[in-house]
N, C-alpha and C positions, 0 to 999 in steps of 0.2 A: 538557654534552654527554652525560655518563654516564647521566643520567636519561632522555634522549631515546633513547639506544641501548638501554637496558634495556626501555623501553616497546615499541620495535619488536621486540626479541627476544622479549618476552612474547607478542606477537601471533603470531609465527612458531611459538613453542612451542605455543600453543593450537590452531593449525591442525593440528598433528600429534597432539595429545594429548587432543582433546575426547572421544574414545571411552573414555578412561580417567579421566574426571573423576568423583570420588566424594567422599563426606563421612562423617567419623567423629566421634563424640563419646564421651568416656570418663568414667564416673561411678564414684567410689570408694564403699566401704561407708558412710563417714561423711557422704557427700554425698547418699545415697539415703534415702528416707523409711522403708524397711523393712530397711535394712542389707544389701541385695544390692549386688553390683557389676554395672555395665551398660556395654556398649559398643554403638554403633550403626554401621551400614554401609549406604550407598546405593550399589549397583553401577550406575553410570550409564554407559550406552553406547547408541549408536544401533543397535547390532547384537547386543546381548546379550539373550537370551531369559530371561524370568523363570521359574525352576524351582528346586526344592529338591533339592540333591544329597544322596545317602545312600550311605555306605560302611559295610558291616558289619564287626565285629571279625573278625580272622582270625589264624591261626597259619601259620608258614612254615618250610620246611626250611632247614637250614644251607646257605648259598651261593645262596639265592634272590635274584633280581634284580627291580627295579621299573622299568618303563618310565615315562619322564617326558615329558609332552607340555605344550607351552606353553598356559597356560589361555586366553589371549586368542584364539589362532588354531587350536589343536588340532595344531600342528606337533610332530612327534616330535623330541625333543632328545637323548635318550640313555638310558642305564640307570644305576641306582645300586644299591648293596647294600640289600636288604630286611632289616628287623629280624625277630626271631622272632615277635613278637606285635604286632598293631596294634589300636587302639581303634575302636569304632564312632563315626561322625561324621554328624550331621544338619546339613546346611547348613554353617555356619561355627562349630559348637559340637560338642565331643566328649562322650563319656559321663562324663567327669570334670569337666564344666562349664567346660572351657577354651574360650574363644571368641577368634577372630581376625578383624579387618577390616583394610582397607588403603586408602590413597589414593596415586596416582602423582604425583610432582612433577617428574620429568625430571632437573633439575639440570644440571651442567656437560656440555656437548655431547660433549666428548672422553671422558666416562665412560659414555656411553649404550649402548655395546655391548662385548662381550668375546668374542673368537674362542674357540671350543671350550668355552664355558660351557654347563652343562646346566640349572642351577636358575633358573627364572623365579620372579617374585614369587608367582604363583598356586600353583605347585607347592610353594613354601616353606610357604604357609599350610596347605594341605590335608594335606601330608605331616607337618608339625608337629602338626596336630590328631590324626593317627593315632598319634603316638608320645609325646605329652607329657601328664603328669598335672597339671602346674602351668604358670602363665604363665612362670616362670623357666625351666623345662625347655623350653618351646616356643621361647623366645628362644635357648637353647643349641642346640637342634636346628636352627633356621633358620640361625644364624650358623656352626655347624659344617659344615652342608651347603654353604654358599657357599664356605667356605674350602677344602673338599675338591674340590668339583665346579665351582667358578666361578659367577659371577652373570650371568645372561642378560639381565636387565631393566635399566631405568634407575633413577633415584632413587625410593625408596618409603618411605612412612611406614606403620607397622603399629600397630594397637591390639591389645593382648594382655591377656586377663583370665582370672582364675580366681575361685573364691568369696571369696578374701581380698585379692587384689592386682590392680592395673591398671597396665599399663606402656605407654609409647609407645616404639617402636623405629624409628629412622630409619637407612636404609641406602642406599649408592650403590656401584656397582661401581667397580673400579679401571681400567676400560677395558682397553686392550691393554698398559698399562704393567706390570701384574702380575695374577696370578690372584686371584679372590676379590673382597671388598668391604670398605669401611670403614663403621663403624656406631657408633651410640650408643643406649643404652636407658636410660630414666629411669622410675623408679616414681613414679606420680602420688601426691602426698601424700594421706593419708586426710583426707576432708572436702572434697576439691577435685574440680573438673570440668575436663577437658582436651578438646582438639579438634584436628583437622587436616583439611585440605581441599585436597589437590593442591599444597601448598607445605610444604617442610621447615620445622619450627618450633623445633627444639632449637637453642639458641645455645650459650652457655657451659655447662659442666657440671662437677660435682665430680670431681676426679681420684683421690680416695682415700676413696670411700664405697661399697664394694661392696654394701652392703645396699640402696642406693637408686639406684645407677648402675653400669651395665656398658658397656664399650666395647672396640672392637678395639684391639689393642696398638699399631697403626700409624695410628690415625685422625688423629693430629696430625702425626706424622713424614712420612707420605705427602704431606700438603699442603706441608710444609716442603720436601721434595725436589723437588716440582713447581714451587716458587716461588709458590704461591698464598697462602701465609701466612708473614708475618715477624713475630715477636714472642714473648712468653712463652707457655708452654703454658696457663697459667691464663686467658689472654685469648682463647684459641682459640674461635671460634664455628662450630659444625658447619654451620648453615644459611647463614650469611653467606659461608663459604668454598666449600662444595660446591653450594649452590643459592641464589645471591644473590637478594634480594627486588627486584622491579621493579614497575611499574604493574600489569601483568597479574596477578602473584602476589598483590598486595594486593587489587586490585579484584575479580578473578574467583575468587580462592581464599580468602585469609584473611578476606575480608569475610563469608564464611559462618560462620566460627568466631566472628568479632566479633558477628554477629547472634545466635548462640546464647548467647554470654556475656551479651549485652545483655538477653536474656530472663530470665536467672537471677540477675543481680547488678547492683548500681548502680555508676555511675562509668565505664561504657564509652563515654560520650560523648567522653571524653578522646581516644579513638582513632578518632573519626569520619573525620578527614582521612585517616588511613592506610587505612581501609576504602574511601575514595573513590579510592585510588590515589596519594595525595600522600605519597610516602615521603621521609623525611629521612635523610641519611647523615652519618657522621662522617668523619674524615680517612682512615680505613682502608677506607672504602667500605661499612661495616656500617650497616644500617638502625637508626635510633635511636628511632623512634616506634611500633614494632610492639606489639601487645597482648601481655599476659603469656601464658606457655605454658599456665597453668591458673589458674582463679579459684575462690574459695569462694562458693558460692551463698548468697543471702540466707536461704533456707530449704531443707531437704532436698527432693529431687525424687522424684516417683513415676515408675513405668514409663510412665504415661500422659503425665506431664510431658515425659519424654524423647521419647516419640513426637511430642509437640508440637514439640520442637526440630527434628525431621526434617521438619516441615510449616511451612516458612517461605519467604515471598517478600519478606523485608525490610519487612514491614508496619510502618508507623509510624516509619520511618527515612528519611533522605535518599535511600536507594536503593530506596524503595518502588516496586514494579513495577505499581501501578495508575494510573500517570500516562498521558500522551498515547499512549504506545506500546501501551497495553492495549486500545485500540479502544473501540467504543461499549458493550461488555458487560464491560469491566474484566477482561479475561483477563490474569492475571499471569505470562504466559509469552511468550518471544520465540523465534521459529523461527530456526534457525541459518542463516548463520554468526554467530559471536559478535561480529564487527566488520563495519562497513559504511561506505561513503563517500557523501557528497553534496558536489558541487562541489569535489572533491579534498580535502575535510576528512574525517578518519576519526572515526567514532563507535563506541560499543560498546553492546551489550545487557548487562543485568545477568545474572549467573549465580548464582541462588539455590540454597539447599539443595533445595527442591522443584523438580523439573525434569521435563519431559515424557519424557526418554529413559531413565528408570530401568528397569532390568531387574527387579531385586528389591532389597529392603531388609530390614533387621531391627533389632530391639532385643533384645540378649541380656540375660538375667537369670541370674546365678549366685548361689545362696543357700546359705551355709555351714551353716545350721542344719538342712538337709534332706539325706537320702542323695543321692548324685550323680545317679542316674538320675531322681530326682524333682526335685531342686533346680534343675536347669538348664532354662530355657525360652528358646527362640528365638521371639520374637514376629515372625512372618514375613509379609511382604506382597510383592506384585508390582505393577509399574507405578508410576506417579506417587505419591510418598509422601503428597502432600496428600489424594489421593482414594482411597488404598488402605485396606484393613482389615487390621490386624495380628492374626494368628491364632496361638494358642499351640501351638508344636511342642516337646514335651518331649524333652530330650536322650536319654532312655532308650528312645525309640521304636525299633522294629525295621524299619520301612520307611517310605517317603514316601507321602503320600496320592496317589491317582490324579490329582487335579486339579493338584498341584504336581510330579508325577513327571517325571523326565528322559525325554525322548522323546515326551511327550504334546504334539505339535505343535512348531513352531519358528517362527522369525521370518518364514518364508515359507510356513508350513503352518498353516492355521487348524484348530483342534480344538474341537468343541462342548463337550468336557469339561475344557478347559484353563482354569485360573484366570487365567493371563496374558491370554488373549484376552477373557475375560469382563470383566476390569477395564479392559483397553485399550479395549474398545468403549464402556464407560461414560465413561471420561475423554475420549475423542475426541468423544463426543456433547456432553459438558459444555463443551469448548473452543468450541463453536459459539454457546452462549448461557450463558456462564459465570456471570454475575451472578445468574441464577435457578437454574440446575440444580445448582450446587455446594451449595446449601442442602439440597436433597433428598438428595444424596449423603452429606453430613455427618450428616444425621438417621439414615440406615441405618448408617453407619460407627460413630457413637456408640452406637446401639442394640446392635450386635454386640460392640463392644469393651467396653462397660460390662457386658454379660452375661458375657463371658469373665473380666473382673476379679472380678466377684461370685462366679463359680463356682470360681475358682482355689483358695481355701482348702479347699473341699469336695473338689475333685479331688485336691489334695495329700494330704489326710488319708486319703482312700479308698485312694490308692496306698501310703501308709505302712502302713496296716492290712493291705493285701494282701501287702506286703513282709514284714511281721512274722508273718503267719499262713500264707501260701502260698508265699512265696519271691520271689526277684527276677524270675523269668520271668513269674509271674502279674502282678506289678506293671507290668512293662514291656509286657505284652500289653494291660493296661487302659489305660495311657497312650497306646499306639499307637492303639488303637481310638478313644479320646477325641480325640486330635489329628487323626486322619484324618477322623473324622466332622465335626469343626468346620471343617476345610479344605473338605471336599466340600459341606457345608451352606452355608458362606459363599459358595462359588462359585455355587451354585444361587440363593442370595438375590441375588447380584450380577447374575446373568442376568435375574432378575425385575425388578431395578432398571433394567437397560438397556431392557427392554420397556416399563416404566412411563414412562421418560423419552422414549422414542420416541413413545409415544402422546400424552403430555401436551404436548410442545413441538413437535410436527411443524409444519412450514411456517410457523414464526414465530408460531404461536398458543399460547395456554395454555388447555387444555381445563379446564372447570369441574369442581370436585370438591366432595363433601360426605360427611363421615364416612368418608373413605378410598375412596370410590367415585366414578367419573366420572358426572356428571349427564346424564340424558336427559330429553327432553320427554315429554309424555303419550303421544305416538305412537311413542316409542322412538328417536327421532333424538337425536344429541348436542345438548346445549344449546349455543347459539352461544358460541364461545370468546372469552376476553379477548384483546385485541390491543395489547400494551403499547407496541409501536413502539420508538422510540429515546429515550435520555435527552436532557434539555433541552440539556445541554452539547454533546452530539454534534450535535444539530440546528443549534445555533448555528455550530458548526465547519463543517458542510456548507454552510449558508447563506453563510458568509463565503467559502468556497473557490469556490463556484459562481456568486456574484454574482447576475445576473438570470436565469440559465439555468433555474432551477427555480421561479421566482416564478409564481404564478397571476395571470393578467392580470385586472385589475380589483379585486385584493385591496387591503386597506388598506396604504398606504405605497408602492404601486406607481405 
């Protein structure tokens, strides 16, 4: 019965939290090919506009206050004390190469809200980025803020990185029992890759290892007092107590982490059942077959490898999304809602890392061997991760590109110069004839991303030279111009791609091409297009479903 109840609870959970479904992967120095640390973040929401936030560094007078607004809604929550100096922040990375991402997991319903609390998860991220020089400092800032001002959000997992360390921090409020939150933070061991995707993943943790583990003093005693955990402290599991795993948590959330781990290391087939939502429990009700919190990759990963982790539809696994639900043109997306019923039987759609409702995503790279303003790169993209293009935004830049800038359009306002709308137009065109159009998109995506990767060492060196000869401001100006130019040029290239796709695939045809040009007849008319029609498998499906309705009278077999 417990399994059935948790499955139902999961569906209820996802009805309320689909707008906050995100995916993070965490890569340590020893697991990366170049020795950088990396984290990823896909901000997935059906109402979130893709734009690049920018906050300049600033100094404040004693007694200054900071207004806090809920990130998801813009609702004013209250005021907190401002610090004397804040750092500049580009997107989710600050000028000291500290980066933060998150995924919401909800957790125990009774802990989902806290009266009078001011700090929501989004404010925690962006305020910490303005105040912290290291990942450890960022965790201290975030946890101190919720202790002082209360925690406004539900359960949350955070990825926190700097050039040397990568941490996973999991937090949940104390509801209206007490002010603040309980939390655990673990340093990902060097050489390993971690991940989280809308389900708490920290289970047991070391109680006396401050170098690698930090936690709130009452993280265990609070659960004891509520009657949610009975046993020895060493056996306490954060996730199993504060956010128990159920069918939805495994199938819709942890399966994304499993898919990424499956791409980088062997042996993950052991956890296939879990990814399918078949969760086993022990006598305490703790899940026993869940994948590890982190894995060692078979070989070090590059930034482009990590971008690939963000571009996943469960290809080649039992959850592969190119099955019957993908239609005739193999579209690996499913329109919401996440669950549906036929004849009183409930079914589900898969929830992959690549999804249509992404507002923005990034792969952060923090590189210890370079000065901070140069070492930090936020590879930033808008819309669907599979068909986006990640553009390098250096953490030392002094303003956002026009095409990514806040206020350049919104979810209900189209802007010709907006990257989000250019990318959204292309992806939505592709959804109509995905099997063909996606190859054209990937060609341009690879062309641009390969160019960025090849140029990166040259740009780095030029910035270092400017830093050493003309100072920090000259280097930052150079990096700003480079990042803005690439963002704006990429947006223009994507608009051209949209025009190309519209012409090439209009009306179900494929216009003929030669040497990059559409072909014309001697009199200047278009050459007659190819008309590929439908795949054989789909035609057989239609024939079976329609019986004699569509048969041509007098044809063979009639």
